[in-house]
C-alpha positions, -999 to 999 in steps of 0.1 A, spaced: 0 0 0 14 34 -10 23 58 18 27 87 -7 9 98 -38 20 73 -65 9 71 -101 -2 35 -108 -16 15 -137 -54 14 -138 -66 -13 -114 -89 -40 -129 -116 -33 -103 -117 3 -115 -121 -8 -152 -148 -32 -140 -166 -4 -121 -166 19 -151 -178 -8 -174 -207 -16 -150 -216 21 -148 -215 24 -186 -236 -7 -192 -257 -4 -160 -247 -40 -151 -260 -41 -116 -256 -78 -107 -241 -87 -73 -209 -100 -90 -205 -71 -114 -184 -40 -110 -206 -25 -84 -196 -53 -60 -165 -32 -51 -188 -9 -31 -195 -14 6 -232 -17 14 -230 16 33 -211 35 6 -216 73 3 -216 87 -32 -209 124 -36 -216 132 -73 -211 169 -79 -238 185 -57 -257 153 -50 -251 130 -21 -264 94 -21 -261 68 7 -261 30 5 -254 7 -24 -290 3 -35 -296 40 -37 -262 45 -55 -273 19 -81 -306 38 -86 -287 71 -89 -265 57 -117 -296 42 -135 -313 76 -133 -282 95 -145 -270 71 -172 -300 53 -186 -308 80 -212 -271 79 -225 -246 56 -241 -215 63 -220 -179 52 -222 -156 62 -194 -119 69 -203 -92 67 -177 -62 90 -183 -44 88 -150 -47 69 -117 -29 77 -84 -30 59 -51 -22 71 -16 -29 44 10 -65 33 7 -74 62 -15 -74 63 -53 -77 93 -76 -88 90 -112 -85 117 -138 -103 110 -170 -135 117 -190 -167 101 -203 -178 101 -239 -215 103 -240 -245 106 -264 -282 103 -259 -296 70 -269 -311 73 -304 -287 100 -314 -262 95 -342 -226 88 -332 -215 123 -344 -237 137 -316 -213 124 -290 -197 147 -266 -169 143 -241 -175 152 -204 -140 164 -193 -123 168 -171 -138 142 -148 -123 134 -114 -130 105 -92 -118 100 -56 -124 65 -42 -118 57 -5 -116 21 6 -125 7 40 -104 -19 58 -124 -47 42 -113 -37 7 -146 -21 -3 -152 15 -15 -168 34 14 -168 69 -2 -169 78 -39 -165 114 -49 -171 124 -85 -165 160 -96 -164 180 -128 -164 217 -139 -193 237 -123 -207 246 -157 -213 209 -164 -236 209 -133 -254 240 -145 -260 224 -180 -275 192 -166 -310 187 -153 -301 153 -138 -290 169 -105 
């Protein structure tokens, strides 16, 4: 475990989590299984508590879109991981040329002693919040 901020390769659990978010694969063995049952999600201005409500939040947010997360950099400090990346998105039914990139996108993921994410913070530029009615 890193005792200083260290750039690392993207962990498989992170790729699995973003794939689950992009596809809304909510099964118990999918990418969402990395979350603790009592996880807290801070997504921009919105706070959600508990794994079931976190899943509902992502369904509400992402169901209207085709999304693909892109990871640019990952850093670790102890049980905390920081991801800098983006998400390529388009509304379902829109042509591929209507895609847009939500960037920059920052994720901070804190793990508990059991190896599960207990706190997940997602943030992005303030103008992205103002432009969305999902919050």
